N, C-alpha and C positions, 0 to 999 in steps of 0.2 A: 504494500499499500504506500502511496506517496505521502510524504510528510507535508503538513501545512506549512506555508511560508508566505512571506511578504517580499515584494521585489520592487526595486527602483530600476527603471530602464533608461538608458541614454537615448538621446534623439535618434542617433544612427546606430544600427546593429549590423555588423557584417560577420562573416565566419571568423575573423581575426579579433573580434571584440573580446576583452578580458571579463571573465566571471569571477566574482568574489563571494564565497559562501560563508555565512556567519553561524556559529553554533554557540548558544548561550549556556550559562552554567545551571547548576542544580536549583530548582525552585523558581526559576526565572521564566521568561518567554521570548518570543521572536521579536518583540519590540525593543528589547534591551540593547543589544549591540547595533540594532538598525539605526539608532540615533547617531552613530558614527558616520552615516552615509554622506552627510553635508560636507565633510572634509576629505572624502575619498575621491579618486579620479572620476571626473564627470562623465567620461566616455566608457566607464565600466558598468556591467550589470551587477547590482548588489542584491543578493538573495539571502534572507535570514530565515532559517528553519526553526519550527517549533518541535521540541522533543515529544516523543509519542506517549510517554507515561505521565500520569498525574503525580504531583508531589504534594506535600503539605502546604497549607496557605495559598491555595489557588494557583500555584505555579506548575511548571512541568519539569520532568527529569528524563535524562537519557537512560538512567538505570537507577534502581533503588540503592540507598546507602543505609547500612546499619552502623550508626555512629558509636554504638556500644560494643561492637565486635570488630576487632581489627581485621579478622579473616573474612568478614562480610562487608568490608568497606566498599567492595565493588560487586554487584550482581553480574557475574560474567555472562550469563546467558542473555540478559537484557542488554548489556553493553554490546555484545556481538550482534544481536538482532538490530539494535539502533544503528550500528555501523552499516549493516546491510542496507537498511532503509535510506540512510544518508547517501551511500554510493548510488543506490537505484534512483533516488530523487535528483542527484547531480547529473546522472546519465540522461534522465528524462528532460531536465532543463536544457542541457547541451543540445539534445535532439530538437527540442521545441524552438530554440533560437538558432539552430543550425551552426553551432560553434565548433571550430576546429582547434581552438586553443586549449592549453592545460588549465586546470582550475586553480584559482588561488583560494586559500581557506584561512579563516581565523576562528579560534575557539578559546573560550574563557572557562577556566576551572574544569568542570566535568566535560564541557564541550572541547577543551584543550586536550584533555586526556585521550579522548577518542581521536582528536586530530593527529596526535603523535602516532597512534596505532595505524590509522588509515594511510597516512602519507608515507610511513616507513614500510608498510606492507604492499601498497599499490602506488609507488612513487611515479610511475609512468603517467598517472592521471593529474598530477599536481605540479605546481610551480612555486609560488611564494606561500609560505606557511607561518602563521603567527600563533604561538601557544602562550596564553596569558595566565599567570597564576595556576599552573598545571604541572603535570609530571608524567613520564612515560610509565605506564602501569604494566609490569612484567606479565601479569595474568592474561592480558589481551594482546601482548606484543609477540605474536607468533609469526614465523616466516618472514623475518626482517630481511629486506634486500641488502645487498653488499654495496660497498662504496661506489662502484662503477654505476650502478642503477640509480643511486640517490644523489649523484654529484651535481645534478642540475637543480636540485631543490635549494631554496634559500629560506632559512628559519630565522625568525625573530622571536626570541624567548625573553619574557619579563616576569618578575616576581617582586612582591612587596616584602620588605625586610621585617615587617611586623605582621605578616600573614598568620592568623590564628586558625585558619581552616586547613590550608596545605602548607606545611612548614617550608621555610626558605631553603632549608637543607635539601629538601626534595627537588626544588627548582635548580639548585646547584648541581645535584646529581644528574639532572636532565642535561645540563651543559656538558658534564663529563662524558655522559653517555653519547651524545651527538659527536663529541670530539673523537671518541674512540671509534665511532662508525665512519669517521672521515667526512662528516656533513659540513656544509658551509652554514654557519649560524652567527647570530649576535646574541649574546646573553647580557641582560641588564637588570640591575636591582634598583628599586625605588623606595623612597621614604614613605611607605604607605602600608595599609593592611591588605585584606583580600579584595583587591580592586584595582582600578586603573586611575592613577592620578594625572594631573595636567602634563607633566613632563613625559611620563610614560606614553600618554595619548599623542603628544606631538612627535615623539620618536617613532611611534607606530605608523602614523600617517606618513611620515617621511619614508619609512620602509616601503610602504606600498606605492608611493609616488615615484621613487627613483628607479 
């Protein structure tokens, strides 16, 4: 089933038009990261997906989290199922707009965790990758491609140094992990909690524009 999404279309769309997919965090919705669209390249298609599962407090989740059980911090079946739905939805979007370009993707927190897994497993579909306040989850990182297959990817990784949800240490491990894989990435820490502050936001926009 296709995921619900909202989209901003540029005036002109050709097979070479860039697509940027946005994946929100746990308990949020498709409106969240979509607010970034005002500062993203005007000639790109910006599509923000809604996660398929309901979470507490009227939001949505890519998978359930059991905060009281470290082993259940990620519902693997739901995470894998969400990734399949995201990949299918991206494929359908590309088909709908007749795009020949690789997809750019940005994920925050839970959305970023899935972004790591999808881009490292299916790098041939992706181009620029932003993982915000997230980490690579070993339980869903299967069949990671080698250096040769991922060398075209460009990662922007950011983390708040006072993140109380996903520890900064996990973000730093992500940078080590990408380094060992031989991936091209920028890793930045910001004076903030589990979120994106002004400086982080400006650096992120710069990453997509250059």
